[in-house]
TORDODREN-744389 format. One record per residue (C-alpha): residue number from 1; chain; x, y, z. Coordinates in pm, whole numbers, padded with zeros to 5 digits. Layout:
<atoms>
NUM | A | X | Y | Z
...
</atoms>
This chain:
<atoms>
1 | A | -00021 | 00004 | -00018
2 | A | 00286 | 00244 | 00092
3 | A | 00519 | 00187 | -00228
4 | A | 00375 | 00519 | -00368
5 | A | 00427 | 00834 | -00168
6 | A | 00047 | 00913 | -00189
7 | A | -00256 | 00718 | -00146
8 | A | -00619 | 00705 | -00130
9 | A | -00689 | 00541 | 00224
10 | A | -00940 | 00254 | 00263
11 | A | -00947 | 00254 | 00618
12 | A | -00787 | 00413 | 00927
13 | A | -00624 | 00226 | 01231
14 | A | -00805 | 00370 | 01569
15 | A | -00545 | 00373 | 01883
16 | A | -00714 | 00204 | 02231
17 | A | -00475 | 00268 | 02528
18 | A | -00099 | 00170 | 02382
19 | A | 00070 | -00040 | 02652
20 | A | -00207 | -00175 | 02806
21 | A | -00378 | -00420 | 02545
22 | A | -00347 | -00705 | 02827
23 | A | -00561 | -00520 | 03016
24 | A | -00860 | -00439 | 02812
25 | A | -01073 | -00747 | 02931
26 | A | -01067 | -00534 | 03231
27 | A | -01171 | -00208 | 03092
28 | A | -01489 | -00385 | 02946
29 | A | -01717 | -00340 | 03237
30 | A | -01630 | 00031 | 03311
31 | A | -01672 | 00135 | 02952
32 | A | -01974 | -00078 | 02884
33 | A | -02126 | 00067 | 03238
34 | A | -02038 | 00433 | 03156
35 | A | -02238 | 00416 | 02811
36 | A | -02531 | 00228 | 02970
37 | A | -02563 | 00511 | 03230
38 | A | -02507 | 00792 | 02952
39 | A | -02771 | 00621 | 02749
40 | A | -03004 | 00509 | 03030
41 | A | -02974 | 00844 | 03222
42 | A | -03014 | 01089 | 02938
43 | A | -03340 | 00888 | 02758
44 | A | -03466 | 00883 | 03111
45 | A | -03422 | 01270 | 03128
46 | A | -03582 | 01298 | 02777
47 | A | -03864 | 01040 | 02891
48 | A | -03966 | 01266 | 03195
49 | A | -03969 | 01595 | 03041
50 | A | -04178 | 01453 | 02756
51 | A | -04433 | 01298 | 02982
52 | A | -04476 | 01535 | 03232
53 | A | -04668 | 01881 | 03077
54 | A | -04556 | 02078 | 03420
55 | A | -04203 | 02015 | 03297
56 | A | -04258 | 02224 | 02950
57 | A | -04106 | 02522 | 03085
58 | A | -03776 | 02682 | 02943
59 | A | -03514 | 02564 | 03187
60 | A | -03637 | 02171 | 03144
61 | A | -03678 | 02211 | 02743
62 | A | -03312 | 02338 | 02741
63 | A | -03238 | 02057 | 02971
64 | A | -03421 | 01838 | 02723
65 | A | -03163 | 01956 | 02425
66 | A | -02871 | 01870 | 02632
67 | A | -02965 | 01543 | 02681
68 | A | -03033 | 01495 | 02298
69 | A | -02699 | 01610 | 02216
70 | A | -02520 | 01427 | 02494
71 | A | -02704 | 01099 | 02366
72 | A | -02569 | 01205 | 02007
73 | A | -02180 | 01220 | 02154
74 | A | -02239 | 00899 | 02355
75 | A | -02369 | 00693 | 02015
76 | A | -02133 | 00872 | 01767
77 | A | -01834 | 00690 | 01972
78 | A | -01964 | 00381 | 02117
79 | A | -01907 | 00150 | 01783
80 | A | -01526 | 00228 | 01794
81 | A | -01446 | 00250 | 02146
82 | A | -01648 | -00056 | 02269
83 | A | -01520 | -00247 | 01938
84 | A | -01162 | -00159 | 02048
85 | A | -01213 | -00309 | 02388
86 | A | -01452 | -00571 | 02326
87 | A | -01336 | -00714 | 02006
88 | A | -00970 | -00540 | 01919
89 | A | -01179 | -00399 | 01613
90 | A | -00919 | -00088 | 01514
91 | A | -01007 | -00028 | 01173
92 | A | -01260 | 00214 | 01049
93 | A | -01320 | 00304 | 00705
94 | A | -01250 | 00642 | 00540
95 | A | -01616 | 00747 | 00500
96 | A | -01713 | 00558 | 00827
97 | A | -01441 | 00790 | 00973
98 | A | -01536 | 01120 | 00846
99 | A | -01923 | 01071 | 00942
100 | A | -01816 | 00975 | 01303
101 | A | -01574 | 01334 | 01301
102 | A | -01905 | 01508 | 01147
103 | A | -02127 | 01347 | 01404
104 | A | -01861 | 01394 | 01728
105 | A | -01806 | 01769 | 01662
106 | A | -02154 | 01845 | 01550
107 | A | -02307 | 01710 | 01863
108 | A | -02029 | 01854 | 02063
109 | A | -02102 | 02207 | 01924
110 | A | -02458 | 02178 | 02004
111 | A | -02409 | 02073 | 02348
112 | A | -02192 | 02384 | 02408
113 | A | -02434 | 02610 | 02235
114 | A | -02712 | 02450 | 02465
115 | A | -02536 | 02524 | 02789
116 | A | -02490 | 02887 | 02685
117 | A | -02867 | 02871 | 02599
118 | A | -02911 | 02759 | 02968
119 | A | -02692 | 03040 | 03129
120 | A | -02923 | 03286 | 02930
121 | A | -03204 | 03104 | 03069
122 | A | -03093 | 03136 | 03414
123 | A | -02969 | 03528 | 03383
124 | A | -03346 | 03588 | 03253
125 | A | -03517 | 03378 | 03543
126 | A | -03339 | 03615 | 03816
127 | A | -03348 | 03927 | 03603
128 | A | -03707 | 03896 | 03515
129 | A | -03855 | 03647 | 03715
130 | A | -04204 | 03801 | 03636
131 | A | -04180 | 03823 | 03269
132 | A | -03971 | 03479 | 03249
133 | A | -04216 | 03260 | 03044
134 | A | -04327 | 03571 | 02843
135 | A | -03950 | 03633 | 02703
136 | A | -03882 | 03287 | 02686
137 | A | -04187 | 03116 | 02506
138 | A | -04184 | 02785 | 02355
139 | A | -04209 | 02919 | 02024
140 | A | -03845 | 03118 | 02087
141 | A | -03720 | 02813 | 02242
142 | A | -03781 | 02598 | 01968
143 | A | -03641 | 02831 | 01737
144 | A | -03333 | 02862 | 01960
145 | A | -03313 | 02466 | 01934
146 | A | -03350 | 02482 | 01575
147 | A | -03077 | 02726 | 01541
148 | A | -02854 | 02534 | 01742
149 | A | -02861 | 02232 | 01518
150 | A | -02845 | 02403 | 01221
151 | A | -02527 | 02568 | 01348
152 | A | -02359 | 02275 | 01443
153 | A | -02445 | 02128 | 01107
154 | A | -02356 | 02413 | 00883
155 | A | -02011 | 02495 | 01065
156 | A | -01888 | 02107 | 01042
157 | A | -02038 | 02037 | 00678
158 | A | -01735 | 02174 | 00473
159 | A | -01478 | 01944 | 00652
160 | A | -01547 | 01615 | 00540
161 | A | -01522 | 01757 | 00201
162 | A | -01191 | 01951 | 00269
163 | A | -01032 | 01605 | 00384
164 | A | -01160 | 01406 | 00097
165 | A | -00991 | 01615 | -00151
166 | A | -00645 | 01598 | 00025
167 | A | -00399 | 01327 | -00087
168 | A | -00267 | 01115 | 00184
169 | A | 00050 | 00959 | 00274
170 | A | 00187 | 00672 | 00412
171 | A | 00034 | 00680 | 00731
172 | A | -00302 | 00603 | 00841
173 | A | -00291 | 00558 | 01251
174 | A | -00508 | 00754 | 01441
175 | A | -00428 | 00868 | 01809
176 | A | -00750 | 00821 | 01944
177 | A | -01012 | 00581 | 01984
178 | A | -01248 | 00756 | 01733
179 | A | -01219 | 00993 | 01450
180 | A | -01152 | 01353 | 01538
181 | A | -01070 | 01665 | 01307
182 | A | -00758 | 01748 | 01469
183 | A | -00625 | 01381 | 01425
184 | A | -00714 | 01350 | 01067
185 | A | -00574 | 01686 | 00940
186 | A | -00206 | 01559 | 01066
187 | A | -00215 | 01280 | 00799
188 | A | -00231 | 01429 | 00455
189 | A | 00061 | 01525 | 00255
190 | A | -00126 | 01810 | 00094
191 | A | -00177 | 02168 | 00180
192 | A | -00425 | 02143 | 00526
193 | A | -00402 | 02520 | 00586
194 | A | -00790 | 02552 | 00495
195 | A | -00878 | 02278 | 00688
196 | A | -00662 | 02406 | 01012
197 | A | -00811 | 02772 | 00969
198 | A | -01169 | 02679 | 00903
199 | A | -01125 | 02424 | 01200
200 | A | -00957 | 02701 | 01424
201 | A | -01224 | 02925 | 01343
202 | A | -01506 | 02681 | 01434
203 | A | -01342 | 02629 | 01756
204 | A | -01297 | 02981 | 01841
205 | A | -01652 | 03094 | 01726
206 | A | -01817 | 02784 | 01940
207 | A | -01644 | 02667 | 02251
208 | A | -01442 | 02973 | 02287
209 | A | -01697 | 03244 | 02225
210 | A | -01984 | 03011 | 02429
211 | A | -01730 | 02974 | 02744
212 | A | -01658 | 03356 | 02722
213 | A | -02029 | 03407 | 02715
214 | A | -02127 | 03202 | 02983
215 | A | -01877 | 03344 | 03199
216 | A | -02031 | 03707 | 03109
217 | A | -02362 | 03571 | 03179
218 | A | -02277 | 03479 | 03563
219 | A | -02121 | 03795 | 03610
220 | A | -02492 | 03941 | 03516
221 | A | -02634 | 03686 | 03735
222 | A | -02397 | 03744 | 04032
223 | A | -02447 | 04159 | 03992
224 | A | -02835 | 04104 | 03973
225 | A | -02854 | 03847 | 04286
226 | A | -02641 | 04113 | 04477
227 | A | -02881 | 04358 | 04423
228 | A | -03169 | 04117 | 04608
229 | A | -03220 | 04261 | 04946
230 | A | -03366 | 03941 | 05104
231 | A | -03090 | 03699 | 05195
232 | A | -03321 | 03427 | 05160
233 | A | -03407 | 03547 | 04820
234 | A | -03008 | 03570 | 04695
235 | A | -02978 | 03201 | 04816
236 | A | -03285 | 03073 | 04638
237 | A | -03188 | 03271 | 04334
238 | A | -02814 | 03094 | 04320
239 | A | -02983 | 02757 | 04405
240 | A | -03125 | 02768 | 04089
241 | A | -02820 | 02796 | 03900
242 | A | -02615 | 02524 | 04077
243 | A | -02719 | 02223 | 03832
244 | A | -02612 | 02450 | 03537
245 | A | -02271 | 02554 | 03698
246 | A | -02198 | 02196 | 03748
247 | A | -02289 | 02073 | 03405
248 | A | -02080 | 02367 | 03265
249 | A | -01797 | 02262 | 03501
250 | A | -01826 | 01870 | 03380
251 | A | -01809 | 02001 | 03009
252 | A | -01518 | 02239 | 03021
253 | A | -01286 | 02106 | 03323
254 | A | -01218 | 01776 | 03111
255 | A | -01159 | 01968 | 02772
256 | A | -00927 | 02201 | 02942
257 | A | -00740 | 01933 | 03102
258 | A | -00679 | 01730 | 02821
259 | A | -00570 | 02051 | 02637
260 | A | -00345 | 02132 | 02896
261 | A | -00176 | 01766 | 02911
262 | A | -00145 | 01744 | 02524
263 | A | 00014 | 02074 | 02499
264 | A | 00224 | 02096 | 02817
265 | A | 00281 | 01760 | 02972
266 | A | 00478 | 01602 | 02694
267 | A | 00613 | 01327 | 02890
268 | A | 00258 | 01217 | 03003
269 | A | 00231 | 00821 | 02855
270 | A | -00001 | 00794 | 02569
271 | A | -00234 | 00591 | 02757
272 | A | -00295 | 00844 | 03007
273 | A | -00359 | 01124 | 02761
274 | A | -00597 | 00882 | 02554
275 | A | -00780 | 00755 | 02875
276 | A | -00836 | 01162 | 02941
277 | A | -00962 | 01235 | 02595
278 | A | -01185 | 00925 | 02640
279 | A | -01302 | 01105 | 02960
280 | A | -01392 | 01419 | 02793
281 | A | -01672 | 01265 | 02587
282 | A | -01778 | 01015 | 02839
283 | A | -01805 | 01206 | 03139
284 | A | -02031 | 01490 | 03040
285 | A | -02300 | 01233 | 02928
286 | A | -02286 | 01034 | 03222
287 | A | -02271 | 01304 | 03519
288 | A | -02540 | 01550 | 03384
289 | A | -02845 | 01323 | 03412
290 | A | -02704 | 01237 | 03729
291 | A | -02662 | 01585 | 03887
292 | A | -03000 | 01687 | 03726
293 | A | -03173 | 01444 | 03879
294 | A | -03018 | 01463 | 04230
295 | A | -03051 | 01859 | 04244
296 | A | -03384 | 01925 | 04075
297 | A | -03672 | 01808 | 04273
298 | A | -03934 | 01830 | 03969
299 | A | -03664 | 01570 | 03767
300 | A | -03667 | 01355 | 04073
301 | A | -04052 | 01361 | 04129
302 | A | -04069 | 01267 | 03738
303 | A | -03861 | 00985 | 03737
304 | A | -04059 | 00839 | 04076
305 | A | -04394 | 00893 | 03891
306 | A | -04254 | 00742 | 03573
307 | A | -04134 | 00411 | 03766
308 | A | -04408 | 00439 | 04049
309 | A | -04701 | 00601 | 03888
310 | A | -04984 | 00668 | 04145
311 | A | -05285 | 00451 | 04138
312 | A | -05584 | 00628 | 03998
</atoms>
C-alpha cells in the first residue's frame, strides 16, 4: 500500500490504550457501564420531560436539548470505543471515519451552545422572574433549538469534503479511539491550511465564544443577585443555578485538562492522554443526568412517577 508517496486511504487504524492491550478485558465492564448509564440517564431525562407537561418550561426544555446532544455524542463514539475493547477491532473505513468525525463535533458544538442557552435562561429567570415565561416562549425556545442544531451542522459540513479532497501519505494511524478533525488533518501530505483555518475558526466561534458568554452571563447573574435585599432571596436565586454550573464544569474542565496535558505534559504516557480524551467525551453524558436528577426536585419527582405511577 505504501510503495507510492500518495494513496487514497481505504481505512484508518484507531488507537486504544497503547501498552495496556493485555488489560483490555478489565476495561470492558467500566466502559460498558459508562455507556449504559449515559444512554439510560439521558433517555430517562427526555422521557420525564416529555411525559410531564408541568416540565414543559424553558429550563427543562433546554435540559432536554442537552440530553439529546449528549445522546448524540455517546452514540457517535460507542461503535469504535467498545469495538476496540470488546473485539480488538481498530479499523475504520475512510467514509465511516469522516461520518464519525462530523457527528462527534456537531453534537459537541450543539452541547456547548445549549449550555450557553441555559446560562441565558438562568439570567432571564433571575433578572426578570415575572416575565420569564413571556420572554422565553415555546416558539422562541424551539427556534433557539433549531438554530443550535443547524449551526452545528452548517459549521461542520465543509470539513469532511475538505479532507476528502486531500492526498494522504503512508500513514493511517489515528491517535484516539474515534475520529477527530485534529487527528485527521495530521495525515494528509497536501495543503491542510484551509482545514486548519476553518477548524480554528469553528473552535473559536463555538467553544471559545460560548465559554466567554457563559462567564459573562454569570457575572450579570451575580450582579443581579447581589442587588436582591433578602438573604433568603439571594440564596434561592443562586440555588437555581447550581445544576447548570455543575454541568458547565463537567463539560469544560475535562476539555481544558485534555488540552493542557497535550500541550504542556509532553512526557505523559500515551495511555494516560488517551484515557483523558475518552473521559472528556464520556463524562458529561454520564454525570449531567445524575446531577439534574439529584439537584432538581421536579426531575426527581418525574422519575419516581415514571417508575412508580400513582394509582388512579
